[in-house]
MDTraj code that builds the backbone (N, CA, C; nanometers):
import mdtraj as md
import numpy as np

residues = "MET HIS LEU GLN VAL SER LYS GLY PRO THR THR SER THR VAL PRO ASP VAL THR SER LEU SER GLN SER ASP ALA GLN ALA GLN LEU LYS ALA SER GLY PHE GLY VAL GLN ILE VAL SER GLN PRO VAL THR ASP PRO SER GLN ASP GLY ILE VAL GLN THR GLN ASP PRO PRO GLY GLY SER LYS ALA PRO PRO GLY SER THR VAL THR ILE ALA VAL GLY LYS PHE GLY GLU THR SER PRO PRO GLY PRO PRO".split()
xyz = np.array([
    [0.3481, -3.2143, 1.6990],
    [0.3562, -3.1652, 1.6071],
    [0.2681, -3.0990, 1.4598],
    [0.2258, -2.9682, 1.4692],
    [0.1794, -2.9545, 1.4518],
    [0.2237, -2.8515, 1.3071],
    [0.1141, -2.9527, 1.1666],
    [0.1249, -2.9480, 1.0497],
    [0.0188, -2.8105, 0.9810],
    [0.0880, -2.7730, 0.8774],
    [-0.0412, -2.6388, 0.7986],
    [0.0017, -2.6313, 0.6957],
    [-0.0919, -2.6918, 0.6496],
    [-0.0669, -2.6976, 0.4682],
    [-0.0754, -2.5860, 0.4174],
    [-0.0418, -2.5255, 0.3612],
    [-0.0555, -2.3755, 0.2353],
    [-0.1427, -2.3777, 0.1127],
    [-0.2670, -2.3303, 0.0554],
    [-0.3088, -2.4179, -0.0148],
    [-0.2446, -2.3014, -0.1721],
    [-0.1331, -2.2205, -0.0975],
    [-0.0422, -2.1175, -0.2162],
    [-0.0994, -2.0621, -0.1981],
    [-0.0619, -1.9529, -0.2545],
    [-0.1085, -1.8243, -0.2513],
    [-0.2307, -1.7320, -0.2453],
    [-0.2944, -1.6687, -0.1918],
    [-0.3976, -1.5422, -0.2020],
    [-0.4312, -1.5035, -0.3534],
    [-0.5267, -1.5156, -0.3771],
    [-0.6263, -1.4143, -0.5206],
    [-0.7383, -1.4337, -0.5027],
    [-0.7637, -1.3254, -0.5319],
    [-0.8730, -1.2127, -0.5173],
    [-0.9272, -1.2596, -0.6793],
    [-1.0116, -1.2028, -0.7006],
    [-1.1236, -1.1757, -0.8413],
    [-1.1125, -1.0727, -0.8794],
    [-0.9856, -0.9966, -0.9799],
    [-1.0256, -0.9134, -1.0569],
    [-1.1659, -0.7947, -1.0926],
    [-1.2721, -0.6956, -1.0617],
    [-1.3759, -0.6837, -1.1073],
    [-1.3463, -0.6323, -1.2557],
    [-1.3959, -0.6307, -1.3167],
    [-1.4103, -0.6309, -1.4772],
    [-1.4361, -0.4371, -1.4416],
    [-1.3515, -0.3480, -1.4734],
    [-1.4330, -0.2256, -1.4493],
    [-1.3980, -0.1499, -1.6180],
    [-1.4357, -0.2157, -1.7097],
    [-1.3978, -0.1587, -1.8399],
    [-1.5865, -0.1134, -1.8874],
    [-1.5820, 0.0400, -1.9078],
    [-1.7530, 0.0823, -1.9295],
    [-1.7208, 0.1403, -1.8583],
    [-1.6637, 0.1891, -1.7094],
    [-1.7163, 0.2526, -1.5956],
    [-1.6131, 0.4071, -1.6749],
    [-1.6470, 0.4737, -1.5571],
    [-1.5935, 0.6070, -1.5455],
    [-1.4348, 0.6218, -1.4906],
    [-1.3523, 0.6408, -1.5190],
    [-1.2170, 0.6645, -1.4683],
    [-1.2649, 0.6192, -1.2509],
    [-1.3012, 0.7400, -1.1969],
    [-1.3304, 0.7214, -1.0527],
    [-1.4163, 0.6320, -1.0046],
    [-1.4912, 0.5909, -1.1025],
    [-1.5731, 0.4488, -1.0616],
    [-1.4843, 0.3504, -1.0714],
    [-1.4366, 0.2556, -1.2125],
    [-1.3372, 0.2434, -1.1568],
    [-1.1891, 0.2354, -1.0463],
    [-1.1096, 0.3312, -1.0277],
    [-1.0557, 0.3879, -0.9160],
    [-1.0971, 0.3244, -0.7950],
    [-1.2299, 0.3393, -0.7790],
    [-1.3621, 0.3215, -0.6315],
    [-1.2928, 0.1285, -0.5953],
    [-1.3915, 0.1441, -0.7617],
    [-1.3785, 0.0280, -0.7556],
    [-1.2787, -0.1410, -0.7330],
    [-1.1818, -0.1042, -0.7404],
    [-1.0357, -0.1899, -0.8067],
    [-0.9939, -0.1437, -0.6660],
    [-1.0010, -0.0086, -0.5966],
    [-0.9406, 0.0170, -0.4345],
    [-1.0194, -0.0775, -0.3683],
    [-1.1267, -0.0535, -0.3937],
    [-1.1888, -0.2011, -0.2733],
    [-1.1933, -0.2929, -0.2640],
    [-1.1696, -0.3394, -0.3769],
    [-1.1527, -0.5614, -0.3918],
    [-1.0048, -0.5595, -0.3819],
    [-0.8906, -0.3900, -0.3424],
    [-0.7900, -0.4543, -0.2396],
    [-0.7011, -0.4310, -0.3777],
    [-0.7241, -0.4105, -0.4529],
    [-0.5832, -0.3660, -0.5634],
    [-0.5292, -0.1983, -0.5912],
    [-0.4260, -0.2244, -0.6463],
    [-0.3357, -0.0945, -0.6660],
    [-0.4543, -0.0167, -0.8143],
    [-0.3841, 0.0765, -0.8986],
    [-0.4600, 0.1243, -1.0004],
    [-0.3385, 0.1771, -1.0339],
    [-0.3371, 0.2099, -1.1870],
    [-0.1797, 0.2425, -1.2667],
    [-0.3130, 0.2509, -1.4206],
    [-0.3467, 0.4150, -1.4326],
    [-0.4056, 0.4948, -1.5506],
    [-0.2805, 0.5039, -1.7090],
    [-0.3487, 0.4407, -1.8118],
    [-0.3111, 0.4733, -1.8952],
    [-0.3689, 0.5592, -1.9803],
    [-0.3232, 0.6694, -2.0854],
    [-0.4655, 0.7301, -2.1878],
    [-0.4681, 0.6501, -2.3457],
    [-0.5516, 0.6649, -2.3446],
    [-0.6321, 0.5911, -2.5160],
    [-0.6278, 0.6229, -2.6351],
    [-0.6537, 0.7232, -2.7158],
    [-0.6636, 0.8437, -2.7837],
    [-0.8520, 0.7216, -2.8251],
    [-0.9117, 0.7651, -2.8378],
    [-1.0907, 0.7204, -2.8891],
    [-1.1568, 0.9074, -2.9922],
    [-1.2356, 0.8408, -3.0839],
    [-1.2617, 0.9651, -3.1424],
    [-1.3827, 0.9516, -3.1427],
    [-1.4783, 0.9408, -3.0339],
    [-1.6366, 0.9093, -2.9373],
    [-1.6049, 0.9856, -2.8471],
    [-1.6535, 1.0679, -2.8370],
    [-1.6609, 1.2158, -2.7537],
    [-1.7351, 1.1227, -2.6203],
    [-1.8326, 1.0770, -2.6412],
    [-1.9374, 0.9728, -2.5298],
    [-1.7783, 0.8372, -2.4744],
    [-1.6716, 0.8290, -2.5483],
    [-1.6051, 0.7107, -2.4521],
    [-1.4976, 0.8373, -2.3300],
    [-1.4861, 0.9263, -2.3949],
    [-1.3617, 1.0574, -2.2979],
    [-1.4228, 1.0112, -2.1671],
    [-1.2244, 0.9587, -2.0706],
    [-1.3111, 0.9130, -1.9502],
    [-1.3593, 0.7793, -1.9128],
    [-1.4152, 0.6973, -2.0167],
    [-1.4162, 0.5977, -1.8975],
    [-1.3119, 0.4807, -2.0264],
    [-1.3291, 0.4447, -1.9134],
    [-1.2458, 0.2530, -1.8511],
    [-1.2378, 0.1197, -2.0637],
    [-1.1774, 0.1499, -2.1221],
    [-1.1824, 0.1095, -2.2268],
    [-1.0923, -0.0169, -2.2609],
    [-1.0113, -0.0289, -2.1814],
    [-0.9496, -0.2032, -2.1861],
    [-0.8856, -0.2610, -2.0121],
    [-0.8574, -0.3528, -1.9572],
    [-0.8174, -0.3318, -1.8166],
    [-0.6937, -0.4189, -1.8604],
    [-0.6164, -0.4604, -1.7535],
    [-0.5211, -0.5586, -1.7917],
    [-0.4775, -0.5692, -1.5913],
    [-0.5029, -0.6475, -1.5442],
    [-0.5365, -0.8204, -1.5931],
    [-0.7031, -0.7786, -1.6559],
    [-0.7925, -0.9411, -1.7249],
    [-0.8987, -0.8933, -1.7380],
    [-0.9928, -0.9316, -1.6104],
    [-1.1002, -0.8554, -1.6123],
    [-1.2119, -0.8343, -1.5064],
    [-1.2247, -1.0234, -1.4883],
    [-1.2445, -1.0937, -1.3824],
    [-1.3285, -1.2151, -1.4060],
    [-1.1530, -1.2809, -1.3209],
    [-1.0224, -1.3006, -1.4023],
    [-0.9497, -1.3595, -1.3959],
    [-0.8805, -1.3121, -1.1971],
    [-0.7838, -1.3843, -1.2177],
    [-0.7252, -1.4080, -1.0347],
    [-0.6474, -1.3628, -1.0155],
    [-0.5609, -1.2679, -0.9282],
    [-0.4332, -1.1708, -0.9033],
    [-0.4281, -1.1329, -0.7554],
    [-0.3336, -1.1701, -0.7252],
    [-0.2861, -1.1129, -0.5819],
    [-0.3230, -1.0495, -0.5606],
    [-0.4415, -1.0393, -0.3580],
    [-0.4105, -0.8725, -0.3133],
    [-0.3014, -0.7848, -0.3103],
    [-0.3814, -0.6481, -0.3341],
    [-0.2303, -0.5463, -0.3574],
    [-0.2157, -0.5338, -0.4559],
    [-0.2087, -0.6366, -0.5660],
    [-0.1482, -0.6315, -0.6837],
    [-0.2155, -0.5161, -0.8391],
    [-0.1068, -0.4483, -0.8949],
    [-0.1719, -0.3287, -0.9499],
    [-0.2254, -0.3811, -1.0864],
    [-0.4035, -0.3155, -1.1264],
    [-0.4805, -0.3053, -1.2105],
    [-0.4407, -0.1988, -1.3428],
    [-0.4044, -0.2174, -1.4234],
    [-0.3380, -0.1475, -1.5469],
    [-0.5355, -0.0653, -1.5817],
    [-0.5258, 0.0592, -1.6321],
    [-0.6073, 0.0582, -1.6879],
    [-0.6106, 0.1653, -1.7780],
    [-0.7244, 0.1405, -1.8947],
    [-0.6737, 0.2571, -2.0110],
    [-0.7621, 0.3104, -2.0451],
    [-0.7380, 0.4773, -2.0014],
    [-0.9300, 0.5993, -2.0163],
    [-0.8960, 0.6526, -2.1723],
    [-0.9985, 0.6308, -2.2115],
    [-1.0578, 0.7188, -2.3015],
    [-0.9833, 0.8916, -2.3198],
    [-0.9251, 0.9452, -2.4363],
    [-0.8799, 1.0785, -2.3707],
    [-0.9396, 1.0675, -2.4987],
    [-1.0431, 1.1812, -2.5707],
    [-1.1206, 1.2182, -2.6191],
    [-1.0676, 1.3835, -2.7183],
    [-0.9901, 1.3679, -2.8069],
    [-0.8868, 1.4649, -2.9127],
    [-0.7925, 1.4689, -2.8800],
    [-0.6998, 1.3191, -2.7721],
    [-0.5915, 1.2936, -2.8480],
    [-0.5189, 1.2350, -2.9837],
    [-0.5318, 1.3240, -3.0543],
    [-0.4382, 1.2496, -3.1403],
    [-0.3368, 1.3462, -3.2851],
    [-0.2226, 1.2605, -3.2682],
    [-0.1034, 1.2885, -3.2916],
    [-0.1407, 1.5085, -3.4619],
    [-0.0068, 1.5503, -3.4038],
    [-0.0355, 1.6513, -3.5095],
    [0.0371, 1.6377, -3.6290],
    [-0.0716, 1.6619, -3.7648],
    [-0.0624, 1.6771, -3.9024],
    [0.1261, 1.6627, -3.9267],
    [0.1888, 1.5612, -4.0581],
    [0.2706, 1.6664, -4.0653],
    [0.2942, 1.7924, -4.1643],
    [0.4174, 1.8210, -4.1638],
    [0.4517, 1.9250, -4.2697],
    [0.3369, 1.8412, -4.4238],
    [0.3245, 1.9974, -4.4925],
    [0.2486, 1.9472, -4.5958],
    [0.3255, 1.9177, -4.7043],
])
top = md.Topology()
chain = top.add_chain()
for i, resn in enumerate(residues, 1):
    res = top.add_residue(resn, chain, resSeq=i)
    for name in ("N", "CA", "C"):
        top.add_atom(name, md.element.get_by_symbol(name[0]), res)
traj = md.Trajectory(xyz[None], top)
């Protein structure tokens, strides 16, 4: 009789991609075996346009391979239109 003991589901460490460009973040996450979902986050600093502001799950945490990491990418100039005077 052969008994195999499972250590539970396999997890991988999520890379920290905050402060990277959107394309670099996507490449690093995909290379680590994760899917990527992108959401826009308005920023007031033009130097943050196209830069990852936050991610979920956070870098350094454990997640199953193939799971999706959501990154919020800065979008400069994306503001609400002013209301009527």
